[in-house]
Z-matrix of the N, CA and C atoms (Angstrom, degrees):
N
C 1 1.484
C 2 1.507 1 111.39
N 3 1.254 2 120.04 1 137.81
C 4 1.457 3 124.29 2 -178.96
C 5 1.475 4 110.93 3 -67.96
N 6 1.336 5 117.82 4 153.85
C 7 1.411 6 122.48 5 179.49
C 8 1.599 7 107.13 6 -75.53
N 9 1.284 8 114.35 7 152.43
C 10 1.505 9 115.43 8 176.77
C 11 1.523 10 112.78 9 -68.69
N 12 1.271 11 116.50 10 161.97
C 13 1.457 12 120.25 11 178.68
C 14 1.518 13 112.35 12 -59.90
N 15 1.423 14 114.95 13 141.06
C 16 1.453 15 119.04 14 -176.63
C 17 1.565 16 107.85 15 -58.40
N 18 1.284 17 120.99 16 -29.38
C 19 1.471 18 125.45 17 -178.25
C 20 1.424 19 113.70 18 -53.55
N 21 1.352 20 114.75 19 -27.82
C 22 1.492 21 121.51 20 -171.20
C 23 1.651 22 109.56 21 -77.41
N 24 1.264 23 113.54 22 -10.16
C 25 1.454 24 117.52 23 176.83
C 26 1.480 25 108.96 24 -114.46
N 27 1.294 26 119.76 25 112.17
C 28 1.544 27 120.91 26 -179.85
C 29 1.495 28 111.59 27 -60.23
N 30 1.339 29 119.90 28 -49.60
C 31 1.415 30 121.22 29 -173.96
C 32 1.626 31 109.84 30 -73.26
N 33 1.311 32 112.67 31 -32.91
C 34 1.457 33 117.80 32 174.26
C 35 1.505 34 112.71 33 -65.41
N 36 1.328 35 115.46 34 -41.37
C 37 1.448 36 120.40 35 -177.18
C 38 1.552 37 111.15 36 -68.21
N 39 1.385 38 110.95 37 -38.18
C 40 1.495 39 115.15 38 -179.40
C 41 1.460 40 110.14 39 -72.00
N 42 1.337 41 124.78 40 -36.18
C 43 1.407 42 124.48 41 -179.26
C 44 1.577 43 105.65 42 -71.64
N 45 1.268 44 121.99 43 -39.06
C 46 1.383 45 124.65 44 -174.79
C 47 1.561 46 108.92 45 -66.98
N 48 1.281 47 113.77 46 -37.00
C 49 1.598 48 117.45 47 179.87
C 50 1.579 49 105.43 48 -68.05
N 51 1.319 50 116.47 49 -32.92
C 52 1.462 51 115.72 50 175.57
C 53 1.477 52 113.39 51 -60.88
N 54 1.274 53 114.41 52 -44.75
C 55 1.494 54 123.07 53 178.35
C 56 1.596 55 107.29 54 -59.15
N 57 1.272 56 118.72 55 -45.03
C 58 1.471 57 124.63 56 -173.82
C 59 1.538 58 107.30 57 -69.92
N 60 1.409 59 115.42 58 -39.74
C 61 1.465 60 117.88 59 -178.20
C 62 1.473 61 118.61 60 -74.05
N 63 1.338 62 113.09 61 -36.71
C 64 1.457 63 120.76 62 -170.48
C 65 1.594 64 112.80 63 -114.57
N 66 1.293 65 118.66 64 -15.27
C 67 1.347 66 122.14 65 -174.90
C 68 1.550 67 113.18 66 78.34
N 69 1.283 68 115.63 67 -17.11
C 70 1.464 69 122.82 68 175.04
C 71 1.512 70 112.18 69 42.15
N 72 1.341 71 117.97 70 -115.09
C 73 1.453 72 118.03 71 -175.64
C 74 1.525 73 107.95 72 -111.58
N 75 1.314 74 120.76 73 28.64
C 76 1.404 75 126.16 74 174.34
C 77 1.499 76 114.37 75 -76.99
N 78 1.269 77 117.16 76 142.12
C 79 1.481 78 119.97 77 179.04
C 80 1.611 79 113.09 78 113.93
N 81 1.272 80 112.40 79 -152.62
C 82 1.496 81 119.78 80 -179.56
C 83 1.541 82 109.25 81 -129.71
N 84 1.351 83 117.83 82 139.55
C 85 1.471 84 117.55 83 171.04
C 86 1.495 85 111.12 84 -60.53
N 87 1.335 86 114.66 85 159.61
C 88 1.531 87 119.06 86 177.51
C 89 1.458 88 107.44 87 -59.22
N 90 1.338 89 121.92 88 -36.57
C 91 1.406 90 123.25 89 177.55
C 92 1.553 91 106.17 90 -128.62
N 93 1.325 92 121.12 91 130.05
C 94 1.427 93 121.52 92 169.30
C 95 1.577 94 109.65 93 -137.07
N 96 1.276 95 116.83 94 148.57
C 97 1.431 96 123.55 95 175.72
C 98 1.424 97 116.07 96 -131.39
N 99 1.438 98 117.01 97 25.80
C 100 1.464 99 123.98 98 179.63
C 101 1.478 100 108.92 99 -153.82
N 102 1.325 101 119.97 100 132.91
C 103 1.449 102 121.77 101 179.36
C 104 1.531 103 106.88 102 -138.47
N 105 1.310 104 113.37 103 136.88
C 106 1.550 105 124.77 104 172.38
C 107 1.455 106 110.10 105 -128.63
N 108 1.358 107 114.57 106 148.72
C 109 1.441 108 116.77 107 172.83
C 110 1.585 109 107.90 108 -144.74
N 111 1.350 110 114.99 109 151.16
C 112 1.478 111 121.72 110 179.88
C 113 1.499 112 106.45 111 -141.41
N 114 1.298 113 117.23 112 138.44
C 115 1.407 114 124.87 113 167.46
C 116 1.541 115 107.33 114 -87.52
N 117 1.375 116 114.13 115 99.27
C 118 1.533 117 114.14 116 -166.53
C 119 1.487 118 109.84 117 -75.19
N 120 1.304 119 122.55 118 -30.40
C 121 1.473 120 121.59 119 -172.31
C 122 1.544 121 106.02 120 -134.49
N 123 1.413 122 116.12 121 70.48
C 124 1.466 123 119.24 122 175.68
C 125 1.534 124 111.67 123 -61.53
N 126 1.336 125 115.06 124 139.03
C 127 1.435 126 125.58 125 175.73
C 128 1.528 127 111.57 126 87.83
N 129 1.400 128 116.96 127 -25.01
C 130 1.445 129 119.06 128 179.91
C 131 1.559 130 112.33 129 -92.04
N 132 1.349 131 111.39 130 -33.76
C 133 1.479 132 117.74 131 -179.70
C 134 1.587 133 108.69 132 -164.88
N 135 1.225 134 115.52 133 178.47
C 136 1.501 135 115.28 134 177.13
C 137 1.474 136 109.10 135 -109.43
N 138 1.403 137 118.27 136 54.16
C 139 1.393 138 119.63 137 -176.60
C 140 1.534 139 112.89 138 -88.98
N 141 1.247 140 113.07 139 89.91
C 142 1.471 141 122.53 140 178.03
C 143 1.587 142 109.22 141 -80.13
N 144 1.202 143 116.96 142 132.69
C 145 1.529 144 121.07 143 179.43
C 146 1.600 145 104.64 144 -111.97
N 147 1.203 146 123.55 145 127.67
C 148 1.452 147 127.53 146 -178.13
C 149 1.524 148 106.76 147 -117.55
N 150 1.349 149 114.32 148 145.50
C 151 1.433 150 116.41 149 175.91
C 152 1.572 151 109.00 150 -138.27
N 153 1.302 152 114.04 151 127.80
C 154 1.535 153 123.81 152 -171.59
C 155 1.609 154 102.99 153 -110.79
N 156 1.380 155 112.50 154 130.88
C 157 1.444 156 116.30 155 -179.25
C 158 1.508 157 109.56 156 -131.12
N 159 1.397 158 113.00 157 147.40
C 160 1.483 159 120.59 158 163.07
C 161 1.504 160 109.12 159 -102.27
N 162 1.306 161 115.65 160 116.52
C 163 1.435 162 121.03 161 -174.18
C 164 1.471 163 108.12 162 -121.59
N 165 1.276 164 116.94 163 138.62
C 166 1.630 165 124.87 164 173.47
C 167 1.496 166 105.73 165 -132.43
N 168 1.387 167 112.03 166 129.98
C 169 1.484 168 118.15 167 175.68
C 170 1.480 169 112.32 168 47.64
N 171 1.332 170 119.40 169 41.95
C 172 1.369 171 130.90 170 176.24
C 173 1.523 172 112.05 171 63.11
N 174 1.338 173 116.05 172 22.58
C 175 1.601 174 119.31 173 171.13
C 176 1.473 175 108.10 174 -115.36
N 177 1.361 176 114.17 175 134.31
C 178 1.443 177 123.36 176 -174.18
C 179 1.502 178 107.45 177 -79.84
N 180 1.356 179 113.93 178 110.19
C 181 1.445 180 118.32 179 177.75
C 182 1.626 181 115.96 180 -82.99
N 183 1.322 182 113.14 181 -36.90
C 184 1.467 183 122.04 182 178.42
C 185 1.585 184 112.28 183 -148.95
N 186 1.199 185 120.91 184 146.93
C 187 1.405 186 122.69 185 171.93
C 188 1.547 187 109.74 186 -143.56
N 189 1.292 188 115.47 187 138.46
C 190 1.469 189 122.71 188 173.17
C 191 1.559 190 111.84 189 -138.36
N 192 1.292 191 116.93 190 165.14
C 193 1.378 192 120.15 191 -173.44
C 194 1.529 193 110.18 192 -132.45
N 195 1.364 194 115.62 193 156.70
C 196 1.417 195 123.77 194 166.95
C 197 1.545 196 109.87 195 -138.55
N 198 1.337 197 114.89 196 154.04
C 199 1.473 198 117.11 197 177.11
C 200 1.533 199 110.94 198 -130.53
N 201 1.318 200 109.06 199 154.32
C 202 1.486 201 115.70 200 171.73
C 203 1.492 202 106.86 201 -125.52
N 204 1.397 203 112.37 202 113.48
C 205 1.397 204 123.75 203 -175.07
C 206 1.467 205 120.98 204 61.42
N 207 1.398 206 115.17 205 19.90
C 208 1.384 207 120.24 206 -179.44
C 209 1.577 208 109.30 207 -71.43
N 210 1.363 209 113.62 208 152.33
C 211 1.450 210 118.06 209 171.67
C 212 1.471 211 109.48 210 -81.98
N 213 1.322 212 118.69 211 170.02
C 214 1.458 213 122.11 212 177.78
C 215 1.475 214 115.63 213 -55.63
N 216 1.283 215 119.86 214 -36.21
C 217 1.442 216 125.67 215 -176.36
C 218 1.516 217 109.93 216 -61.63
N 219 1.304 218 114.77 217 -50.60
C 220 1.499 219 121.66 218 175.84
C 221 1.522 220 109.61 219 -55.27
N 222 1.306 221 116.37 220 -52.60
C 223 1.462 222 118.05 221 -179.58
C 224 1.456 223 113.30 222 -52.99
N 225 1.392 224 117.13 223 -43.91
C 226 1.475 225 120.38 224 -175.17
C 227 1.607 226 104.21 225 -65.12
N 228 1.304 227 117.03 226 -44.85
C 229 1.496 228 118.38 227 -178.42
C 230 1.482 229 112.12 228 -62.04
N 231 1.290 230 116.33 229 -40.30
C 232 1.503 231 119.24 230 179.44
C 233 1.468 232 108.75 231 -67.93
N 234 1.283 233 125.92 232 -42.95
C 235 1.512 234 130.53 233 -179.36
C 236 1.577 235 105.68 234 -59.19
N 237 1.326 236 116.59 235 -48.35
C 238 1.455 237 118.13 236 -177.89
C 239 1.463 238 112.28 237 -63.50
N 240 1.389 239 114.36 238 -42.64
C 241 1.459 240 121.55 239 177.46
C 242 1.626 241 110.01 240 -54.38
N 243 1.237 242 117.07 241 -48.30
C 244 1.580 243 116.76 242 -179.19
C 245 1.463 244 110.10 243 -66.90
N 246 1.333 245 121.99 244 -25.82
C 247 1.510 246 117.80 245 170.58
C 248 1.579 247 110.27 246 -75.25
N 249 1.182 248 119.34 247 -35.86
C 250 1.454 249 120.57 248 -177.77
C 251 1.554 250 113.87 249 -70.14
N 252 1.315 251 113.12 250 -36.57
C 253 1.526 252 116.84 251 -174.27
C 254 1.522 253 114.89 252 -80.07
N 255 1.304 254 116.41 253 -19.31
C 256 1.477 255 122.40 254 -179.84
C 257 1.435 256 108.17 255 -53.02
N 258 1.310 257 122.20 256 125.76
C 259 1.452 258 125.02 257 175.11
C 260 1.599 259 116.22 258 86.46
N 261 1.360 260 111.87 259 -4.13
C 262 1.441 261 115.79 260 174.81
C 263 1.533 262 112.34 261 -85.29
N 264 1.321 263 116.43 262 158.10
C 265 1.488 264 121.43 263 166.21
C 266 1.522 265 110.67 264 -75.32
N 267 1.278 266 118.98 265 154.81
C 268 1.395 267 122.21 266 175.77
C 269 1.508 268 112.61 267 -58.34
N 270 1.270 269 120.52 268 -31.38
C 271 1.323 270 125.80 269 -176.96
C 272 1.537 271 115.01 270 -79.65
N 273 1.404 272 115.98 271 -3.48
C 274 1.410 273 122.03 272 -178.30
C 275 1.514 274 114.21 273 -100.54
N 276 1.375 275 117.76 274 -7.99
C 277 1.487 276 122.48 275 -176.87
C 278 1.484 277 113.20 276 -52.04
N 279 1.267 278 115.92 277 -42.31
C 280 1.527 279 121.38 278 -174.48
C 281 1.497 280 111.42 279 -79.23
N 282 1.414 281 117.96 280 3.26
C 283 1.418 282 117.20 281 173.38
C 284 1.499 283 112.14 282 -92.44
N 285 1.366 284 114.32 283 -4.38
C 286 1.533 285 114.33 284 -178.39
C 287 1.527 286 110.80 285 -62.27
N 288 1.325 287 113.81 286 146.29
C 289 1.513 288 118.77 287 178.65
C 290 1.611 289 110.87 288 -130.83
N 291 1.307 290 108.45 289 172.30
C 292 1.501 291 113.08 290 -173.29
C 293 1.581 292 111.36 291 -65.07
N 294 1.294 293 115.79 292 -41.33
C 295 1.462 294 114.36 293 -176.68
C 296 1.640 295 113.35 294 -56.45
N 297 1.306 296 112.76 295 -31.69
C 298 1.494 297 116.73 296 -178.88
C 299 1.586 298 107.49 297 -64.96
N 300 1.364 299 112.91 298 -39.96
C 301 1.506 300 113.49 299 -179.26
C 302 1.558 301 109.07 300 -66.42
N 303 1.330 302 111.42 301 -43.11
C 304 1.509 303 116.57 302 -174.71
C 305 1.543 304 109.76 303 -60.76
N 306 1.381 305 116.86 304 -37.90
C 307 1.421 306 118.08 305 -178.08
C 308 1.519 307 113.54 306 -63.17
N 309 1.431 308 110.93 307 -40.19
C 310 1.485 309 114.20 308 177.68
C 311 1.490 310 113.43 309 -71.72
N 312 1.381 311 116.41 310 -33.88
C 313 1.499 312 119.25 311 179.15
C 314 1.611 313 111.26 312 -72.04
N 315 1.360 314 115.50 313 -29.20
C 316 1.486 315 117.95 314 179.86
C 317 1.476 316 112.78 315 101.38
N 318 1.335 317 114.66 316 16.82
C 319 1.480 318 118.62 317 -178.83
C 320 1.525 319 113.23 318 153.86
N 321 1.307 320 116.92 319 -174.05
C 322 1.462 321 121.64 320 -178.00
C 323 1.514 322 109.90 321 -94.94
N 324 1.347 323 116.87 322 140.84
C 325 1.466 324 124.11 323 177.87
C 326 1.523 325 105.24 324 -148.87
N 327 1.439 326 115.31 325 119.18
C 328 1.459 327 116.01 326 -172.83
C 329 1.536 328 110.04 327 -69.71
N 330 1.268 329 119.79 328 -35.30
C 331 1.532 330 123.65 329 -175.90
C 332 1.603 331 107.68 330 -72.11
N 333 1.273 332 116.52 331 -44.09
C 334 1.532 333 121.48 332 174.19
C 335 1.581 334 106.80 333 -59.36
N 336 1.256 335 119.47 334 -42.75
C 337 1.481 336 122.33 335 -175.69
C 338 1.441 337 105.86 336 -64.73
N 339 1.348 338 120.94 337 -33.14
C 340 1.462 339 120.10 338 -174.25
C 341 1.541 340 113.12 339 -77.09
N 342 1.327 341 115.40 340 1.45
C 343 1.504 342 122.30 341 179.11
C 344 1.459 343 112.13 342 -115.76
N 345 1.417 344 120.28 343 -5.84
C 346 1.405 345 124.71 344 -174.59
C 347 1.515 346 108.32 345 -70.81
N 348 1.293 347 117.84 346 -30.98
C 349 1.518 348 118.62 347 177.56
C 350 1.587 349 110.53 348 -61.95
N 351 1.344 350 115.83 349 -51.58
C 352 1.393 351 118.60 350 177.48
C 353 1.517 352 114.87 351 -56.90
N 354 1.422 353 117.15 352 -31.30
C 355 1.428 354 120.70 353 -174.60
C 356 1.584 355 103.35 354 -74.68
N 357 1.368 356 114.97 355 -44.10
C 358 1.452 357 116.88 356 -178.98
C 359 1.562 358 112.20 357 -64.00
N 360 1.294 359 114.92 358 -35.27
C 361 1.490 360 124.29 359 -177.92
C 362 1.440 361 108.52 360 -60.61
N 363 1.339 362 117.52 361 -51.36
C 364 1.485 363 123.23 362 -176.40
C 365 1.510 364 109.61 363 -66.55
N 366 1.325 365 116.80 364 -34.19
C 367 1.489 366 115.49 365 173.66
C 368 1.485 367 110.41 366 -62.17
N 369 1.351 368 114.79 367 -51.98
C 370 1.460 369 118.63 368 -178.21
C 371 1.506 370 111.72 369 -53.97
N 372 1.336 371 115.61 370 -44.28
C 373 1.509 372 115.68 371 -179.20
C 374 1.457 373 111.35 372 -65.30
N 375 1.289 374 121.67 373 -33.88
C 376 1.468 375 122.10 374 177.14
C 377 1.518 376 109.50 375 -64.90
N 378 1.300 377 119.84 376 -40.72
C 379 1.440 378 125.02 377 179.87
C 380 1.501 379 111.05 378 -68.10
N 381 1.296 380 117.82 379 -38.31
C 382 1.518 381 119.44 380 175.90
C 383 1.539 382 110.92 381 -71.64
N 384 1.282 383 115.31 382 -32.37
C 385 1.545 384 117.10 383 174.96
C 386 1.559 385 108.44 384 -60.31
N 387 1.316 386 116.60 385 -37.79
C 388 1.465 387 118.10 386 179.34
C 389 1.542 388 108.09 387 -69.54
N 390 1.261 389 116.59 388 -43.38
C 391 1.442 390 117.40 389 -174.02
C 392 1.475 391 115.56 390 -67.90
N 393 1.402 392 115.80 391 -33.26
C 394 1.473 393 120.99 392 174.75
C 395 1.484 394 107.86 393 -60.27
N 396 1.392 395 115.76 394 -52.57
C 397 1.483 396 118.68 395 -175.48
C 398 1.476 397 113.43 396 -65.28
N 399 1.328 398 120.52 397 -32.46
C 400 1.459 399 120.17 398 171.47
C 401 1.432 400 111.86 399 -65.75
N 402 1.311 401 118.01 400 -42.69
C 403 1.456 402 119.34 401 178.72
C 404 1.501 403 113.85 402 -58.87
N 405 1.366 404 116.88 403 -44.09
C 406 1.453 405 123.29 404 -177.77
C 407 1.525 406 108.50 405 -61.71
N 408 1.255 407 116.84 406 -38.39
C 409 1.464 408 120.07 407 -171.25
C 410 1.563 409 110.21 408 -91.45
N 411 1.346 410 116.70 409 6.04
C 412 1.465 411 118.21 410 -170.99
C 413 1.489 412 113.51 411 -72.54
N 414 1.310 413 118.46 412 -19.41
C 415 1.421 414 120.33 413 177.48
C 416 1.521 415 110.80 414 -119.07
N 417 1.390 416 115.27 415 25.46
C 418 1.478 417 121.08 416 -179.66
C 419 1.540 418 106.52 417 -113.10
N 420 1.247 419 119.75 418 139.66
C 421 1.430 420 124.27 419 179.30
C 422 1.513 421 110.45 420 -78.62
N 423 1.251 422 120.02 421 -46.75
C 424 1.355 423 125.27 422 179.84
C 425 1.496 424 117.75 423 -79.69
N 426 1.321 425 119.00 424 153.71
C 427 1.493 426 120.81 425 177.97
C 428 1.468 427 110.06 426 -62.02
N 429 1.325 428 120.77 427 137.15
C 430 1.426 429 125.35 428 -178.97
C 431 1.540 430 107.36 429 -110.96
N 432 1.326 431 115.51 430 133.56
C 433 1.465 432 121.15 431 178.02
C 434 1.524 433 111.59 432 -101.22
N 435 1.327 434 116.45 433 164.84
C 436 1.549 435 115.95 434 178.46
C 437 1.551 436 112.21 435 -62.76
N 438 1.276 437 116.54 436 -25.15
C 439 1.493 438 119.78 437 178.20
C 440 1.486 439 114.64 438 -83.47
N 441 1.299 440 121.45 439 -3.64
C 442 1.460 441 124.22 440 -177.43
C 443 1.548 442 105.69 441 -63.16
N 444 1.333 443 116.76 442 134.59
C 445 1.365 444 121.67 443 171.11
C 446 1.564 445 113.99 444 -75.43
N 447 1.295 446 113.74 445 135.21
C 448 1.566 447 114.74 446 -178.80
C 449 1.484 448 109.19 447 -60.40
N 450 1.387 449 115.40 448 -35.54
C 451 1.512 450 115.21 449 -176.82
C 452 1.526 451 108.46 450 -65.59
N 453 1.319 452 120.30 451 -29.13
C 454 1.449 453 118.99 452 -174.40
C 455 1.534 454 107.94 453 -80.52
N 456 1.282 455 118.73 454 -16.93
C 457 1.418 456 123.04 455 176.73
C 458 1.569 457 114.88 456 -88.13
N 459 1.296 458 113.18 457 0.11
C 460 1.414 459 118.20 458 179.85
C 461 1.447 460 121.52 459 93.06
N 462 1.330 461 111.90 460 6.11
C 463 1.504 462 119.07 461 -178.36
C 464 1.549 463 109.48 462 -87.02
N 465 1.315 464 118.82 463 54.53
C 466 1.512 465 128.42 464 -178.71
C 467 1.507 466 110.90 465 -118.59
N 468 1.291 467 114.43 466 156.82
C 469 1.467 468 123.61 467 173.66
C 470 1.591 469 102.20 468 68.17
N 471 1.398 470 108.51 469 -178.41
C 472 1.450 471 118.03 470 -174.12
C 473 1.620 472 111.83 471 -60.79
N 474 1.320 473 112.44 472 -44.52
C 475 1.509 474 115.60 473 -178.69
C 476 1.489 475 111.42 474 -66.14
N 477 1.271 476 119.15 475 -43.94
C 478 1.404 477 124.17 476 177.96
C 479 1.574 478 115.24 477 -57.84
N 480 1.429 479 112.19 478 -43.04
C 481 1.418 480 113.79 479 179.54
C 482 1.482 481 111.95 480 -71.59
N 483 1.357 482 115.41 481 -41.03
C 484 1.527 483 116.05 482 178.20
C 485 1.553 484 110.41 483 -58.96
N 486 1.357 485 117.18 484 -37.15
C 487 1.406 486 117.70 485 -174.69
C 488 1.581 487 107.17 486 -69.56
N 489 1.305 488 122.12 487 -37.81
C 490 1.365 489 125.94 488 178.77
C 491 1.561 490 111.84 489 -66.26
N 492 1.289 491 112.25 490 -42.88
C 493 1.455 492 118.68 491 179.75
C 494 1.581 493 108.10 492 -66.24
N 495 1.205 494 117.12 493 -43.60
C 496 1.486 495 120.71 494 179.38
C 497 1.599 496 113.74 495 -60.35
N 498 1.358 497 113.00 496 -43.91
C 499 1.395 498 122.12 497 -178.30
C 500 1.563 499 109.88 498 -61.81
N 501 1.327 500 113.22 499 -51.46
C 502 1.449 501 118.48 500 -172.95
C 503 1.563 502 111.03 501 -72.90
N 504 1.348 503 115.24 502 -53.01
C 505 1.482 504 116.95 503 -176.98
C 506 1.617 505 107.77 504 -63.46
N 507 1.181 506 123.21 505 -27.52
C 508 1.460 507 125.68 506 172.73
C 509 1.548 508 110.57 507 -63.86
N 510 1.355 509 114.08 508 -47.16
C 511 1.442 510 117.67 509 -177.21
C 512 1.546 511 109.59 510 -72.25
N 513 1.293 512 120.77 511 -28.53
C 514 1.444 513 122.88 512 -176.56
C 515 1.526 514 111.12 513 -111.78
N 516 1.389 515 113.60 514 33.43
C 517 1.458 516 121.37 515 174.89
C 518 1.493 517 112.53 516 -59.97
N 519 1.233 518 122.97 517 -38.72
C 520 1.494 519 127.77 518 178.76
C 521 1.586 520 109.85 519 -61.62
N 522 1.283 521 111.23 520 -35.22
C 523 1.502 522 119.39 521 178.59
C 524 1.536 523 113.35 522 -79.70
N 525 1.252 524 118.40 523 -5.95
C 526 1.384 525 126.60 524 179.44
C 527 1.498 526 113.86 525 59.82
N 528 1.323 527 117.40 526 37.51
C 529 1.455 528 127.45 527 -176.99
C 530 1.496 529 113.68 528 -72.98
N 531 1.290 530 115.50 529 126.91
C 532 1.484 531 121.69 530 174.17
C 533 1.484 532 104.25 531 -133.02
N 534 1.374 533 117.02 532 122.89
C 535 1.477 534 122.41 533 -175.40
C 536 1.541 535 106.48 534 -93.77
N 537 1.254 536 117.11 535 122.85
C 538 1.574 537 117.98 536 174.93
C 539 1.431 538 110.16 537 -62.28
N 540 1.348 539 118.98 538 146.38
C 541 1.454 540 126.66 539 -176.48
C 542 1.554 541 112.03 540 -58.66
N 543 1.379 542 112.92 541 -37.54
C 544 1.450 543 116.25 542 -177.16
C 545 1.420 544 116.83 543 -66.33
N 546 1.364 545 111.94 544 -37.23
C 547 1.498 546 117.98 545 -179.36
C 548 1.522 547 109.03 546 -75.57
N 549 1.301 548 116.17 547 -35.69
C 550 1.423 549 120.12 548 176.18
C 551 1.501 550 113.51 549 -63.94
N 552 1.363 551 120.56 550 -41.62
C 553 1.408 552 122.67 551 175.63
C 554 1.511 553 112.81 552 -65.64
N 555 1.287 554 118.16 553 -36.56
C 556 1.480 555 123.24 554 179.54
C 557 1.591 556 106.51 555 -67.25
N 558 1.245 557 120.71 556 -46.59
C 559 1.422 558 122.39 557 -169.08
C 560 1.532 559 106.99 558 -73.27
N 561 1.365 560 119.77 559 -38.00
C 562 1.410 561 120.87 560 175.77
C 563 1.482 562 115.17 561 -67.85
N 564 1.343 563 119.34 562 -30.96
C 565 1.363 564 123.65 563 -178.76
C 566 1.529 565 115.62 564 -71.19
N 567 1.445 566 114.07 565 -42.21
C 568 1.456 567 114.90 566 -172.76
C 569 1.480 568 112.01 567 -139.47
N 570 1.409 569 117.59 568 4.86
C 571 1.408 570 118.49 569 -178.00
C 572 1.514 571 116.32 570 -93.35
N 573 1.386 572 116.43 571 168.79
C 574 1.454 573 123.56 572 179.91
C 575 1.548 574 105.56 573 -106.37
N 576 1.377 575 114.15 574 -178.75
C 577 1.374 576 120.49 575 174.35
C 578 1.559 577 112.55 576 -63.86
N 579 1.311 578 113.37 577 -36.61
C 580 1.465 579 119.94 578 178.11
C 581 1.583 580 111.79 579 -69.24
N 582 1.261 581 116.56 580 -35.06
C 583 1.414 582 120.79 581 172.20
C 584 1.460 583 114.22 582 -60.29
N 585 1.266 584 113.56 583 -45.72
C 586 1.463 585 120.15 584 178.25
C 587 1.585 586 112.50 585 -61.82
N 588 1.298 587 108.89 586 -45.40
C 589 1.566 588 112.69 587 174.51
C 590 1.489 589 112.32 588 -60.41
N 591 1.296 590 119.07 589 -45.12
C 592 1.483 591 117.66 590 179.05
C 593 1.541 592 112.37 591 -60.92
N 594 1.369 593 113.62 592 -41.66
C 595 1.541 594 116.75 593 175.27
C 596 1.505 595 111.49 594 -57.00
N 597 1.269 596 116.70 595 -50.48
C 598 1.583 597 115.18 596 -177.78
C 599 1.506 598 111.21 597 -65.34
N 600 1.317 599 118.27 598 -43.01
C 601 1.417 600 120.45 599 -174.89
C 602 1.630 601 107.42 600 -61.87
N 603 1.268 602 115.62 601 -40.36
C 604 1.460 603 122.23 602 -174.31
C 605 1.648 604 103.30 603 -68.69
N 606 1.266 605 121.17 604 -37.13
C 607 1.360 606 122.04 605 -175.16
C 608 1.610 607 115.58 606 -74.81
N 609 1.372 608 113.80 607 -23.89
C 610 1.489 609 118.40 608 177.28
C 611 1.445 610 109.90 609 -100.54
N 612 1.325 611 123.19 610 -0.59
C 613 1.410 612 117.40 611 -171.24
C 614 1.544 613 114.11 612 -68.50
N 615 1.270 614 118.97 613 -43.13
C 616 1.460 615 123.66 614 179.29
C 617 1.511 616 112.31 615 -52.44
N 618 1.203 617 117.64 616 -42.91
C 619 1.565 618 122.30 617 -179.26
C 620 1.551 619 104.44 618 -67.28
N 621 1.335 620 119.93 619 -41.32
C 622 1.379 621 119.41 620 -179.20
C 623 1.535 622 113.17 621 -69.32
N 624 1.280 623 117.79 622 -25.64
C 625 1.464 624 120.23 623 179.27
C 626 1.476 625 106.30 624 -70.54
N 627 1.339 626 118.35 625 -41.19
C 628 1.500 627 122.81 626 176.55
C 629 1.505 628 113.13 627 -56.42
N 630 1.291 629 116.58 628 -44.11
C 631 1.428 630 126.10 629 -177.92
C 632 1.533 631 110.55 630 -66.48
N 633 1.420 632 112.26 631 -43.20
C 634 1.428 633 117.10 632 -179.17
C 635 1.538 634 113.72 633 -63.45
N 636 1.392 635 113.02 634 -38.58
C 637 1.455 636 118.67 635 -179.30
C 638 1.561 637 109.94 636 -74.18
N 639 1.357 638 117.66 637 -26.19
C 640 1.495 639 119.14 638 174.84
C 641 1.551 640 112.05 639 -61.35
N 642 1.335 641 115.42 640 -24.73
C 643 1.479 642 118.43 641 -179.30
C 644 1.575 643 111.13 642 -94.59
N 645 1.355 644 115.82 643 18.17
C 646 1.423 645 122.53 644 171.84
C 647 1.519 646 110.61 645 68.87
N 648 1.331 647 120.25 646 27.19
C 649 1.419 648 128.53 647 173.22
C 650 1.516 649 106.45 648 -96.73
N 651 1.428 650 110.44 649 129.61
C 652 1.474 651 118.15 650 -173.35
C 653 1.493 652 114.77 651 -100.50
N 654 1.357 653 111.55 652 166.52
C 655 1.483 654 123.75 653 173.19
C 656 1.532 655 106.07 654 -130.91
N 657 1.412 656 111.87 655 151.67
C 658 1.387 657 117.09 656 176.65
C 659 1.567 658 110.51 657 -58.89
N 660 1.326 659 118.35 658 157.44
C 661 1.539 660 122.36 659 -171.34
C 662 1.501 661 106.20 660 -64.89
N 663 1.379 662 122.24 661 -36.31
C 664 1.452 663 121.92 662 -177.70
C 665 1.502 664 110.77 663 -63.41
N 666 1.342 665 118.99 664 -33.32
C 667 1.418 666 124.96 665 -179.26
C 668 1.632 667 109.57 666 -59.69
N 669 1.262 668 113.05 667 -49.17
C 670 1.421 669 122.95 668 -179.88
C 671 1.516 670 110.32 669 -64.68
N 672 1.318 671 112.88 670 -43.44
C 673 1.530 672 117.90 671 -178.47
C 674 1.537 673 107.30 672 -60.14
N 675 1.278 674 118.08 673 -46.06
C 676 1.488 675 123.25 674 -175.59
C 677 1.494 676 109.13 675 -68.32
N 678 1.334 677 120.16 676 -34.12
C 679 1.435 678 122.22 677 -179.93
C 680 1.481 679 110.19 678 -71.20
N 681 1.416 680 119.31 679 -37.97
C 682 1.462 681 123.78 680 174.81
C 683 1.483 682 111.53 681 -64.94
N 684 1.282 683 120.68 682 -31.62
C 685 1.499 684 122.74 683 179.78
C 686 1.500 685 111.83 684 -72.15
N 687 1.373 686 114.05 685 -25.83
C 688 1.480 687 117.00 686 -179.52
C 689 1.579 688 110.78 687 -84.29
N 690 1.289 689 113.69 688 -14.29
C 691 1.503 690 114.88 689 -171.19
C 692 1.511 691 108.29 690 -72.18
């Protein structure tokens, strides 16, 4: 079912007009080193929401968002999320709760609330993208780019794969991450730093969704339906 018109929500309409008039937190920071994306409403539309972050020492200095085919409700939730995460540590994203969104919005709105989960998830995925890249380059002297091939960074052969596995699984111990050998071999053979980040983020996403929902942050119905079909 399609979402109701934004005009039916006074506070939603006012916030959305602010985005349209000022741009608010839409766009990309001048410098960003973390990126997350979520397909918020699979099956209903192609509304991808993206979040770009500038992170230093695991602290979020700036966050902005962009949408492709997103409805106004998703844009509002993403804009609020960018405001909420600034200054947080990457480990604190999953502590966000619905009242924080409502305070920024200026009140309660059921439909906006049903998009706050997707907004929090995309922020979390951006943070984890940063953490994976920082982990990979932790024992490298030179700066590592997302396009750097893992094989060029020495993550080859049995020793290289085990070193990468140890680094990443240690960093994501709280997420209970265990990388299957077959996926590790494939990513080390022909993958890039960005490919490795995408693999890790995908593997820890489902647990993150459960934690987001535990904080009463919602997702559009089609998101849950798609998740159930994958189970």
